[in-house]
N, C-alpha and C positions, 0 to 999 in steps of 0.2 A: 480448559480454554475459556469457557464462558465465565463471566463475572457479573455481579450485580451492577445496577446503575451507579455510575461513578458519582461521588458526592461533589466532585470538582466540576462536573460537566453542566453546561447551561441547558435549561429545558427548551430553549428556543434556538439552539444552534447545533452545529455538528460536533462541537467539542468545547473544551474549556477556553476561556479567554485569559490564558496565562502568559508569562513572559516568553519571549523567543529564546530557545536554546542555541548554543553555538552551532549545532548541526543544522537546524532549520534556518538560522541566519545565513549559513554558508550556502545552502541550497537556494534560498531566495536570492542571495547576492549573485550567484552564478547564473541563475535564470534572468535576472535583471540585466546583468552585464551582456549576456548573449542577445537579449532583446534589443539593447542599444546598438550592439555591433551589427546585427542584421538589419536594423533600421537604416544605418549608414551604408551598409554593403549588402544589399539583397541577394547577391550571388552566393553568399555563404549558406543561404537556406538550401540551395540545391546540393551543396557539398556536404553539409552537416545534417540536413534533414534525412529522414528514412525514405529512400527511394528504392523499392524492391528491385527494379530493373538494374540499377547500378550495383546493388549487392550481388545479384545473380550473375551479371555479365562482367562486371569490372572489379568485383570483390571488395567493395567499399564497406567492410565489416564494421568500421568504427561508427557508422551511422546508427547501428543498433543501440548505441549509448548516447551519442551526441544529440539525437533527435529530441530527447527528453528535455533539453535546455532551450529549445526554440519555441517561439509562439507567434501566432499570426496576427495579433492585434492587442490593444491595451486591455480589453475586457477578457480576452483569452488568458493572458498571463495573470491578470488581477484575480479572477475567480479561481484559477488553479493554485496560486500562492495563498489565497485566503483559505482554501480547503486544506492545503498542506499545513498551515498553522493550526487550523481548528482540529483536524484529525491527528496530525503528527505530534502535537504537544502532549496529548494524553497517552498516546501509544509509546512515545519515547520515554515517558515517565514510568511506564510499566516495564518496558523491555530493556531500557538502557540505550545509550547512543549507538554503540557498536551494532547491536542486533537491529535497531531501527534503520540504520543506514544500509545494512545488508538486505533487509526486507525491501526497502525502497528501490534499490538498484536491481535486485533480482526480479521484482515485479515489473519495473519499467523496461528492462532489457528483455525479459521474458515476453512481455506484451509485444515488443518489436519483433521478436523471433516468430511469434504466432501470426503477426500481421504479414510477415514475409511468407510464411507457409500458406496462409490464406490466399495471398496473391498468386500463388502457383497452382491453385486448384483449376481444373479445366471447366470452369463455369463462367457465364457471361458476367454475373454479378461480382465475381472476384477478379476478373482480368483487368478491369479498370483500376483496381488498386495497384496492379503491377507497375503502372506508369505514374502513380500519384506520388506526391511529396507529403509524407506524414510528419507532423511536428507536434510538440506539446508534451507536458508531463502527465497528461490525463491517464495513461496506462497505470503509472505508479499511484496516482491519486485515487483511481478506482480500487486499486489494491488496498490502500489505506482505508477506504470506505468499507470494504468487505471485512477487514481486520477489526475495525471499530464495531461493526455490527455483530461480529462473533464474540467480542468481549463485552459489549453492552447492547444486547439484542433488544431490550425494551426501552432504550434511551430515545426520547422523541426527537425526530428530525423534521425540519420544515421542508416539505416537498411541494413546491409551487405555492399553494395557499393552505395546505392541510398538514397538520402534525401527525406523523405516522411513526411507529416503532422502527428502529434502525434496521432490523431484519427484514421488514416488509419493504422499506425503502430500497434496500439492496436488491431484493427480488424484482421489484418493479423496474428499476434502472437496468438490471441485467436483461430482463425480457425485452425492454425497449431497444437496447443495443443489439440484441440478437436479431430481432425483426428488421431493424434499420440496416444492419450490415448485409442482409440478404436482399431486401426489397428496394432500397433507396440508393441513388448515385453517390451519396456521401458515405459509402461503406468503409472507406479507409479508416477514418477516425473511429467509427463504431466498432470495427473489428479490433482496433487497438484497445478501446475501452473494455470490450468483452474479454480480450486476452489478458488484461490486467486483473480482472476479476478471477479468471480461471487460474492463472499462475499464483495469485495470492492464496486462493483456496488450497491448491495442491501444496504450496509451500508450508502453510500453517498446519495442514493435516499431517504432512510428512514429519514435521518437527515434533508434532504431538505424539506420534506413534513410533518414532525412530527407535530401534532396539538399543542403540548405544545410549540414547537419552534416558531410557528406562533403567539401564544398568547403572548409569551415573546417579540417577535419582535414588535407587535402592542402596547404592554404596554410601551416598551422602547421608541418607536416613540412618543407616547402620552406624556410621561414625558419630552422628549426633547422639544417638541412644547410648553408645559406648561411653562418650564423654559425660553424659548425664549420670550414668552409673558410677563412673570413676570419681566424680565429684559429689556423689550422693545427692543428686538433684532429682526430685520426684514431683511430678505434677499432682497437686492436691495433698501432698504430704504422706508420710507413712501411717500405718494403722495406729501407732502409739503416739502420734503427734496430737497434742491437745488442741492446737488451733488449726491443724490441717491446711497450712499455707504452703505455697511454693517456697522452698528454701535452698 
């Protein structure tokens, strides 16, 4: 899972400044469209935002997905979409578009599910989340941040005014979100951020050690070696090859 520092990544940003892919363009366009729509019709925020009480009592389950495309202000959407571009471009290059989108929605929706579960806890700091309106792509964005740190743990990231390795940045942000979700009134967003980190970690870990994935890997490796033997391909050449090149 871990990889060395990417040659494409900037040393002063979260990720590469490459062109936008069709997937990231689509996500940004959807978020921008919903931002404009809710600006003209604020009532949509209550219908499409994640409101735990509405899900628990009125079964508005679509909110677990739609809340990811709503934002509370220009800076909220701007920084989320900037992070999506910076993190997502490199991860999509590694994973491919299909897996990248799967990861994005699993972490975003999973963060919403954990926020709902958090709001149902019998504690004072969680009960206020039950009646809150949670919006924003931050759950999925925090998932991308964690994935980026796992693939490029030593890549420098600008955290406020200091450059720190990605793995340390994620640890600091996770600790802040954990403490904030428990001790501060703004626990709804913090719980969602922390949920995105947790779901992303479990998703990546399960994909790494899944038994079927290991079987597929072994089978593919066996097929490649079989093709090499069939076509007489040897890494480094045979013992009687005078130049010992791959042929």
